[in-house]
C-alpha positions in Angstrom: -33.3 -25.9 -13.6 -32.1 -29.4 -13.9 -32.7 -31.1 -17.2 -32.6 -34.8 -17.1 -32.5 -37.2 -20.0 -33.7 -40.7 -20.1 -31.9 -43.5 -21.8 -33.2 -47.0 -22.4 -31.0 -49.8 -21.3 -31.8 -53.0 -23.1 -31.4 -56.0 -20.8 -31.1 -59.3 -22.5 -32.1 -61.8 -19.9 -32.2 -64.9 -22.0 -35.4 -66.9 -21.9 -37.0 -64.9 -19.1 -38.2 -62.3 -21.6 -37.7 -59.3 -19.2 -38.3 -55.9 -20.7 -36.3 -52.8 -20.8 -36.2 -50.2 -18.0 -35.5 -46.4 -18.1 -32.3 -45.0 -16.6 -32.1 -41.4 -15.4 -29.0 -39.6 -16.8 -28.2 -36.0 -15.8 -27.0 -34.5 -19.1 -26.2 -31.1 -17.4 -23.8 -32.6 -14.9 -20.4 -31.0 -15.3 -17.7 -33.2 -16.9 -14.3 -33.7 -15.3 -12.7 -31.2 -17.6 -15.5 -28.6 -17.0 -14.9 -28.9 -13.2 -11.1 -28.7 -13.3 -10.1 -26.4 -16.2 -9.5 -23.3 -14.0 -7.6 -20.6 -15.9 -7.3 -18.2 -13.1 -5.9 -20.3 -10.2 -3.3 -22.9 -9.7 -3.5 -25.3 -6.8 -0.6 -27.2 -5.3 -1.3 -28.9 -2.0 1.6 -30.0 0.2 2.7 -33.5 -0.9 2.6 -32.9 -4.7 6.4 -33.0 -4.4 8.9 -34.6 -2.1 12.2 -33.1 -3.1 15.5 -32.8 -1.1 18.0 -30.2 -2.2 21.5 -29.3 -1.2 22.7 -25.9 -2.3 23.3 -22.6 -0.6 20.5 -20.8 -2.5 17.9 -23.5 -2.0 15.8 -24.8 0.9 16.5 -28.3 2.0 13.0 -29.7 1.3 10.3 -28.8 -1.3 6.7 -30.1 -0.9 4.8 -28.3 -3.7 4.9 -28.4 -7.5 3.1 -26.1 -10.0 3.4 -27.5 -13.5 2.8 -26.1 -16.9 4.2 -26.9 -20.3 3.9 -26.2 -24.0 3.6 -28.0 -27.3 6.2 -27.4 -30.1 4.6 -26.0 -33.2 6.8 -27.8 -35.7 7.8 -31.2 -34.1 5.9 -33.7 -32.0 7.6 -32.4 -28.8 6.2 -31.3 -25.5 8.1 -29.4 -22.8 7.1 -30.0 -19.2 7.9 -27.0 -16.9 7.5 -27.8 -13.2 8.2 -25.2 -10.5 9.1 -26.7 -7.1 8.6 -24.5 -4.1 7.1 -24.4 -0.6 5.1 -21.3 -1.3 1.3 -21.6 -1.2 0.5 -19.6 -4.4 -3.1 -19.2 -5.7 -3.2 -17.1 -8.8 -1.5 -17.9 -12.1 0.4 -14.6 -11.9 1.7 -15.4 -8.4 3.1 -18.7 -9.8 4.7 -17.0 -12.8 6.2 -14.1 -10.6 7.5 -16.5 -8.0 9.1 -18.9 -10.5 10.7 -15.9 -12.2 12.1 -14.5 -8.9 9.6 -11.7 -8.4 7.0 -11.3 -5.6 7.8 -14.2 -3.3 8.5 -14.1 0.4 12.1 -14.9 0.1 13.9 -14.3 -3.2 16.7 -16.8 -2.5 15.6 -20.3 -1.6 12.1 -19.9 -3.0 12.3 -22.7 -5.5 13.6 -24.0 -8.8 12.2 -24.4 -12.3 12.8 -27.5 -14.5 12.6 -27.8 -18.3 12.2 -31.2 -19.8 11.4 -31.7 -23.5 9.9 -35.1 -24.5 9.0 -36.6 -27.7 5.5 -38.1 -28.2 5.6 -41.8 -28.0 8.7 -41.8 -25.7 7.2 -40.1 -22.7 7.8 -42.7 -20.0 11.4 -43.0 -18.9 14.5 -40.8 -18.3 14.9 -37.5 -20.0 17.7 -34.8 -19.8 16.5 -31.7 -17.9 17.7 -28.1 -17.4 17.2 -26.7 -13.9 17.5 -23.1 -12.7 16.7 -21.4 -9.4 13.9 -18.9 -9.3 16.3 -16.0 -8.6 18.2 -16.7 -11.9 21.5 -17.1 -10.0 22.5 -20.5 -11.3 21.7 -23.3 -13.8 22.4 -27.0 -13.9 21.6 -30.2 -15.8 20.0 -33.3 -14.5 17.6 -36.1 -15.2 13.8 -36.3 -14.9 12.3 -39.8 -15.1 8.6 -39.7 -16.0 6.4 -42.6 -14.7 3.1 -41.1 -15.9 2.0 -38.3 -18.4 -1.4 -37.4 -19.5 -1.1 -34.5 -22.0 -3.1 -31.4 -21.0 -5.2 -31.3 -24.2 -8.9 -30.6 -23.4 -8.3 -32.1 -20.0 -6.3 -31.0 -17.0 -3.5 -33.5 -17.6 -1.2 -35.1 -15.1 2.5 -35.8 -14.7 4.4 -38.0 -12.2 8.0 -39.0 -11.8 11.3 -38.2 -10.1 14.2 -35.8 -10.5 17.9 -36.3 -10.0 20.6 -33.6 -10.2 24.3 -33.8 -9.3 26.3 -30.8 -10.3 29.9 -29.8 -9.5 29.5 -26.2 -10.8 27.3 -25.0 -9.1 27.7 -27.6 -6.3 24.2 -28.9 -6.2 22.3 -32.1 -5.4 18.5 -32.5 -6.0 16.6 -35.7 -5.5 12.9 -36.6 -5.1 9.6 -37.4 -6.6 6.5 -35.5 -7.8 2.9 -36.3 -8.7 0.4 -33.6 -9.7 -2.0 -32.2 -12.3 -1.1 -29.5 -14.8 -2.2 -25.9 -14.1 -4.3 -25.2 -17.2 -3.3 -21.6 -17.4 0.4 -22.6 -17.4 -0.1 -24.8 -20.5 1.1 -23.4 -23.8 2.9 -20.5 -22.2 6.6 -19.9 -22.0 6.4 -17.5 -19.1 8.9 -18.9 -16.6 
C-alpha cells in the first residue's frame, strides 16, 4: 500500500494574496542509495573503461571496470581498487575470483588490478599506483589521475579518471580512461 504525505508549500505572491496549496509527496519512494546499494551483484557495462594495453599477458583493449576500495582505520586515507577486464561478471564472488586469477574464462589476459591510495582533501589529480595482472604473474608502477571521486559512504560512490603505465620490467604500456560507480560489496574489503 502506498502511503503518501502532504506538505504545504507557502507561496508568497506579493500583493495578490494567493493562498497555499498542498503538494503530494511520496514518502515511501526509494531513495537513490536504497535503489543502488546492491551487496550481491556488481554491474559493469561495456564502456565503463576504455583502456589500451601492450603486454604479452594482457589483452589489447579493456572495456569494463569493477571498482571497490577501503578506508584506512588510522589515517584519512582511502584506497581505490579498480579491476579492468572484458569479462561480464555478475556476482561479487565472480569479480573477486576473476581479479585474483581464479574462475575466469582465460587465466592469462583476463585483466589487471590497480591499487591507488589517496588522502582526503587531495583526491583530484595524479596519484602513484601499483598494478598487477589477475594471474599474479607481474607487477608494475604507474599513475592514476582522478577527475572525480564520490566516496562510497552511505551512497554507491563514483570514480572517474585515467591511467598511465610505462614499465621496462616487465615491458608494459597501459593507457586509458574510466568512469563508473563503486560496487558496494567491494567497498571496505581487501579481497583482491
